[in-house]
C-alpha positions, -999 to +999 in steps of 0.1 A: -038-558+845-024-533+822+003-545+798+026-521+780+040-531+747+073-513+739+081-517+701+117-518+692+130-514+659+148-545+645+185-546+648+189-546+611+169-512+606+190-497+636+224-510+617+211-496+583+205-461+600+238-460+618+256-468+586+236-443+568+246-413+594+284-426+594+282-424+556+267-389+554+292-378+580+323-391+561+308-377+528+306-342+544+338-343+561+357-353+528+338-324+509+346-298+538+383-307+534+383-304+497+367-270+500+390-261+526+422-268+504+423-234+489+423-217+524+449-242+539+473-235+506+469-199+513+477-205+549+508-224+540+520-201+514+520-173+539+547-190+559+569-198+530+597-180+513+586-168+476+607-196+458+589-224+478+552-212+470+551-225+435+570-258+440+551-290+423+540-310+441+532-285+468+548-288+501+517-283+524+542-278+557+564-247+553+601-255+558+616-233+569+586-214+586+588-175+575+569-156+604+582-124+589+558-124+561+531-112+584+546-082+600+565-072+568+533-077+546+510-058+570+536-027+574+537-026+536+501-023+530+497+000+560+472-021+577+464+002+606+451+030+581+434+004+559+416-012+587+404+021+603+389+030+569+371-005+563+358-004+600+344+032+593+326+022+558+313-011+573+299+002+606+283+034+591+272+013+561+258-013+583+239+013+604+224+028+574+211-004+562+193-013+592+179+018+597+165+025+562+157-011+556+136-016+587+120+017+581+106+006+548+098-027+559+079-013+587+057+008+562+052-019+539+040-044+569+019-020+590+005+006+566-019-001+539-022+022+509-028+018+473-007+002+451+017-012+480+019-046+466+029-034+431+053-009+445+070-040+466+071-062+434+087-030+417+113-029+444+121-068+442+124-063+405+154-044+411+172-074+424+171-088+389+194-060+378+232-070+378+255-045+395+275-043+364+245-026+345+240+003+369+281+009+376+282+036+345+252+056+353+259+058+387+295+068+382+283+096+360+258+107+384+283+108+413+307+126+390+282+153+384+278+157+420+316+159+427+313+130+449+341+108+432+371+100+455+350+106+489+331+079+507+297+093+500+291+070+469+298+040+493+278+053+524+249+072+508+232+044+492+229+025+525+205+049+539+182+046+511+176+007+518+186-024+501+160-045+483+174-077+494+174-067+530+140-055+525+128-087+512+145-104+541+131-085+568+097-082+553+086-120+558+095-115+596+078-083+603+047-095+589+046-123+615+046-098+643+009-095+656-007-062+648-023-065+679+011-054+699+005-023+679-029-016+690-020-020+725+008+002+721-011+029+705-038+028+735-007+035+758+003+064+738+030+052+717+033+067+680+046+051+649+085+057+660+080+042+694+063+014+680+090+007+655+115+012+683+102-006+712+081-033+696+095-039+662+129-039+666+133-060+699+112-088+683+131-088+651+163-096+666+172-128+648+165-113+612+184-080+624+214-101+632+213-120+599+211-086+581+241-075+600+262-103+593+256-101+558+262-064+557+292-065+575+308-093+552+297-077+520+312-044+533+344-058+544+350-076+512+337-048+489+363-043+461+350-033+428+330-004+435+355+011+459+380+006+431+360+027+408+349+057+430+383+060+451+415+073+439+435+084+469+453+055+483+448+070+519+412+061+513+415+026+503+397-003+524+414-034+532+401-052+501+420-028+478+447-028+500+456-064+491+461-053+453+491-032+464+510-064+466+504-069+428+527-051+405+530-049+367+560-072+366+561-089+400+537-098+427+550-106+463+530-135+469+545-141+503+531-109+516+499-111+499+490-144+513+500-133+548+480-103+545+448-121+530+450-145+560+448-115+583+422-098+564+401-130+560+401-139+597+377-114+612+350-123+586+358-160+592+355-157+628+322-136+628+304-161+606+316-190+628+301-171+659+270-160+642+259-191+621+230-198+648+218-164+643+221-165+606+204-200+601+175-190+626+170-156+607+168-171+573+146-199+587+123-171+603+124-149+571+129-171+541+105-198+547+075-182+564+046-165+550 
């Protein structure tokens, strides 16, 4: 007669485990609320009259609620034109980053040549340079090329790859078996077909992560467009928000309302794509 012994954890251990989980949930909830206070203050201020924004202690619930801040603020900053400019920069820039970075990664992971590892280390070393160090040389170069006040300084570099995204993708591409390439070559596929039909479909989690990072970075880009663009008709949304700040006065109600509208697409994108971001970083950053 077989007797199955079922081990049950002591009730004291289960109670400690439950209390530990509850403690962690409470701590994370409190920290989440603390970190969210600036956003809620901005949201509350976007619905207030100018005089109520700076009262102390702050009133979190607007009274009265001024919904006119949103249409007036968006109209004042010429939101449709700035949105079109931003979407153009984000779409073209993201396409360029995906195209160039995957090509470079494909070369590093599938071709063997002398100095490959040294070249990759040199590529990664460029990540150590702060952007502020290269701004002046790049500005002089683009000035000599007569590219200032155009979108070329913002878009052309995207088609030459990005060290961060190349590093992020290389770890994932290296995990794809080379036997798939050999089988495709037997079927008559060339290098471009292998890259398009095999590598890219298998790298969807990593590509989704790169896409989200690139979109958020392009959407919030402020300093470099501020340097190279002079015409207000070519501004993006980040620069458009600066139009509410004058030399002697700032229209805070309009600024907060427009900031909420500009922030929401990135917030929603990150909320719905966080699963792909976690999966992509896990597969690319922790393997190999």
